[in-house]
C-alpha positions as CSV (number, residue, x, y, z in Angstrom):
1,M,-51.9,-57.6,86.5
2,N,-54.5,-54.9,86.7
3,A,-56.2,-56.5,89.8
4,R,-53.1,-56.6,91.4
5,M,-52.1,-53.2,90.7
6,A,-55.3,-51.9,92.3
7,E,-54.8,-54.2,95.4
8,L,-51.6,-52.8,96.0
9,F,-53.4,-49.1,95.4
10,D,-56.0,-49.4,97.8
11,S,-53.8,-51.3,100.6
12,N,-51.2,-48.0,100.2
13,W,-54.1,-45.4,99.6
14,N,-52.5,-43.0,102.7
15,T,-48.9,-43.2,101.3
16,Y,-50.3,-42.0,97.9
17,R,-51.9,-39.3,99.5
18,R,-49.2,-38.2,101.4
19,V,-47.0,-38.4,98.4
20,L,-49.6,-36.3,96.6
21,G,-50.0,-33.6,99.7
22,L,-46.0,-33.5,99.9
23,N,-45.6,-32.6,96.2
24,Y,-43.0,-35.1,95.7
25,M,-44.5,-35.9,92.3
26,F,-45.1,-32.1,91.6
27,H,-49.0,-32.4,91.5
28,H,-49.0,-28.9,93.0
29,D,-46.6,-27.4,90.2
30,L,-48.5,-29.3,87.4
31,A,-52.1,-28.8,88.5
32,P,-52.1,-24.9,88.0
33,I,-50.9,-25.3,84.4
34,A,-54.0,-27.3,83.7
35,T,-56.0,-24.8,85.5
36,E,-54.7,-21.9,83.2
37,A,-55.3,-24.0,80.0
38,L,-58.7,-24.6,81.4
39,N,-59.3,-21.0,82.3
40,E,-58.2,-20.0,78.9
41,W,-60.6,-22.6,77.4
42,V,-63.9,-22.3,79.0
43,S,-65.8,-19.0,80.0
44,S,-66.8,-18.3,83.4
45,G,-69.7,-20.5,84.5
46,S,-69.7,-22.7,81.5
47,P,-70.8,-26.3,82.2
48,V,-68.5,-28.9,80.7
49,H,-68.9,-32.9,80.5
50,I,-65.5,-34.3,81.8
51,L,-64.1,-37.5,81.1
52,D,-61.3,-38.3,84.1
53,L,-58.9,-41.2,83.0
54,G,-57.4,-43.1,86.3
55,C,-59.4,-40.4,88.1
56,G,-58.5,-42.0,91.8
57,D,-60.4,-39.8,94.2
58,A,-60.9,-36.8,91.4
59,W,-57.9,-35.0,93.4
60,Y,-57.7,-32.4,90.9
61,F,-61.4,-31.6,90.3
62,T,-61.8,-31.7,94.3
63,E,-59.0,-29.4,95.2
64,Y,-59.5,-27.1,92.0
65,Q,-63.1,-27.5,92.1
66,N,-63.8,-23.8,91.2
67,V,-62.0,-23.7,87.9
68,C,-65.2,-24.6,86.3
69,K,-68.6,-25.6,86.5
70,I,-69.1,-29.6,86.1
71,N,-72.2,-30.4,84.6
72,Q,-71.6,-34.0,84.1
73,Y,-68.4,-36.0,85.4
74,T,-67.2,-39.4,84.4
75,G,-64.2,-41.4,85.9
76,Y,-62.5,-44.5,85.1
77,D,-60.5,-46.3,87.5
78,L,-59.3,-49.8,88.4
79,S,-59.4,-49.4,92.1
80,E,-62.9,-49.6,93.8
81,Y,-61.4,-47.8,96.8
82,A,-60.3,-44.8,95.3
83,L,-63.8,-44.6,93.4
84,S,-65.5,-45.0,96.8
85,K,-63.6,-41.5,97.7
86,A,-64.2,-40.3,94.4
87,K,-68.1,-40.5,95.0
88,L,-67.9,-38.6,98.3
89,N,-66.2,-35.7,96.6
90,L,-68.0,-35.5,93.8
91,E,-71.5,-35.1,95.4
92,K,-70.4,-32.1,96.7
93,M,-69.5,-30.9,93.3
94,A,-71.0,-32.5,90.1
95,E,-74.8,-32.3,89.1
96,L,-74.4,-35.8,87.3
97,F,-71.7,-38.2,87.7
98,Q,-70.8,-41.9,87.2
99,L,-67.8,-43.8,88.2
100,K,-66.7,-46.9,86.2
101,Q,-64.2,-49.5,87.3
102,G,-62.1,-51.4,85.0
103,P,-59.3,-50.6,82.6
104,M,-59.7,-47.2,81.2
105,E,-58.5,-48.5,77.3
106,Q,-61.2,-50.9,77.4
107,L,-64.0,-48.7,79.3
108,I,-63.3,-45.9,76.7
109,K,-64.1,-48.2,73.8
110,E,-67.3,-49.1,75.4
111,D,-68.0,-45.4,75.9
112,K,-70.3,-43.9,73.2
113,N,-70.5,-40.5,74.7
114,E,-68.8,-37.2,73.8
115,Y,-66.9,-35.2,76.3
116,S,-65.8,-31.7,76.0
117,L,-62.8,-32.2,78.5
118,I,-60.5,-35.5,79.0
119,F,-58.3,-35.3,81.6
120,S,-55.8,-37.9,83.2
121,S,-53.2,-37.6,85.9
122,F,-50.4,-40.3,86.5
123,A,-52.4,-42.8,85.1
124,I,-51.4,-43.4,81.0
125,H,-47.7,-44.4,81.9
126,H,-49.3,-47.8,83.3
127,L,-49.7,-48.7,79.9
128,Q,-47.7,-50.3,77.2
129,D,-46.5,-47.8,74.3
130,D,-48.9,-49.5,71.7
131,I,-51.8,-49.2,74.1
132,K,-51.1,-45.7,74.6
133,F,-51.4,-44.6,71.4
134,I,-54.4,-46.4,70.8
135,L,-55.8,-45.0,74.2
136,L,-55.0,-41.3,72.5
137,Q,-56.8,-42.3,69.3
138,D,-59.8,-43.0,71.4
139,C,-59.8,-39.9,73.4
140,Y,-59.6,-37.8,70.1
141,D,-62.7,-39.8,68.6
142,R,-64.7,-38.9,72.0
143,L,-64.0,-34.9,71.6
144,P,-65.9,-32.6,69.4
145,S,-64.1,-30.2,67.7
146,G,-62.5,-27.5,70.4
147,G,-62.5,-30.3,73.0
148,L,-59.7,-30.0,75.2
149,F,-57.3,-32.8,76.4
150,I,-55.2,-32.7,79.3
151,V,-52.3,-35.2,80.7
152,I,-50.2,-34.6,83.6
153,D,-47.8,-37.7,84.0
154,V,-44.5,-39.3,84.1
155,F,-42.2,-39.3,80.9
156,R,-38.9,-40.5,80.0
157,E,-36.1,-38.0,78.7
158,D,-35.5,-38.6,74.9
159,N,-33.2,-41.3,74.3
160,E,-33.7,-42.5,77.8
161,E,-34.0,-46.4,78.2
162,R,-36.4,-47.4,80.9
163,S,-33.8,-49.1,83.2
164,V,-32.2,-45.6,83.4
165,Y,-35.3,-43.8,84.0
166,L,-35.9,-46.2,86.8
167,D,-32.3,-45.7,88.5
168,S,-33.3,-41.9,88.6
169,Y,-36.4,-42.1,89.6
170,F,-35.7,-44.6,92.3
171,G,-32.6,-42.5,93.5
172,N,-34.9,-39.5,93.6
173,I,-37.2,-41.3,95.9
174,S,-34.5,-42.5,98.1
175,T,-32.9,-39.2,98.5
176,H,-35.6,-36.5,98.5
177,W,-38.9,-38.4,99.6
178,D,-37.8,-37.8,103.6
179,H,-41.6,-38.2,104.8
180,V,-42.0,-41.8,103.3
181,D,-40.6,-44.6,105.7
182,A,-38.4,-47.6,104.2
183,N,-41.4,-50.0,104.1
184,E,-43.4,-47.6,102.1
185,K,-40.4,-46.9,99.8
186,A,-40.0,-50.5,99.2
187,L,-43.8,-50.9,98.1
188,I,-43.7,-48.1,95.7
189,F,-40.4,-49.1,94.2
190,D,-42.1,-52.6,93.2
191,H,-45.1,-50.8,92.0
192,I,-43.0,-48.5,89.9
193,L,-40.7,-51.6,88.9
194,N,-44.0,-53.9,87.9
195,Y,-46.4,-51.2,86.5
196,D,-45.0,-48.2,85.1
197,F,-44.0,-47.7,81.6
198,P,-43.4,-44.3,80.7
199,A,-43.1,-43.0,77.3
200,S,-40.5,-40.5,76.3
201,F,-42.5,-37.0,76.2
202,A,-41.2,-36.3,72.5
203,D,-42.7,-39.6,71.7
204,F,-46.1,-39.0,73.5
205,E,-46.2,-35.5,72.1
206,N,-45.7,-36.7,68.6
207,W,-48.5,-39.6,69.0
208,C,-51.0,-36.9,70.2
209,L,-50.4,-34.9,66.9
210,R,-50.7,-38.1,64.8
211,C,-54.1,-38.7,66.2
212,G,-54.9,-35.1,64.9
213,F,-54.7,-33.3,68.0
214,E,-53.1,-29.9,68.0
215,V,-50.5,-29.5,71.2
216,K,-51.4,-26.0,72.7
217,S,-48.8,-26.0,75.3
218,T,-46.6,-28.3,77.8
219,F,-44.7,-27.8,80.9
220,K,-42.0,-30.0,82.5
221,A,-41.8,-29.6,86.2
222,N,-38.4,-31.6,86.2
223,A,-36.9,-34.3,83.7
224,H,-39.5,-36.7,84.3
225,H,-42.9,-35.0,85.6
226,A,-44.7,-32.9,82.8
227,I,-47.9,-31.7,81.5
228,I,-49.2,-31.4,78.2
229,V,-52.5,-29.9,77.1
230,C,-53.9,-30.3,73.6
231,V,-57.3,-29.4,71.5
232,K,-58.9,-31.1,68.9
233,P,-59.2,-28.9,66.0
């Protein structure tokens, strides 16, 4: 499944970038919330060691590269193509970086490094719920006291079944994603149907608390797109 998902992502890269640029998934509403949290967390010019889960082309740190000085950056992603794009972007920004191809839930278990910030944007929803919780615990274990954990993702509403979520999300795409053609929408529907398993926001927040995180802030751009900012006490 992971290899097939990466293959679909690679072949539809331009569509993904257009969706991001057109803000159909509220990237540009949620990213400033991450920036605000980072500005409060790190003093100006302070170096940080970042782990980016499902990094893609490192889009957030590319577009908001002045938010903090990146001393070291590690990115995990399934897509070889996305990582090649990330490499080009990071060469302009980070003093030291490494990119690893593979499932983030496996790579983090092999990674013995400590990070000051763990970031993930629209990636964790691909995991089943039991694996999500284990990943959150692994993230907690990779952070020092005071370390920051930021997740931007899609979530189900409380008590919303996945089937209802899918109907709602597909309806939104059909109605509002005007600059995505019918063939592209069909591929997006196929991807979401087969690979998207968002948790409810309440469950995800509760898992963070159970792992030991303190939830500093949350923000919902709409019913299904949100950010959660946590710190390790």
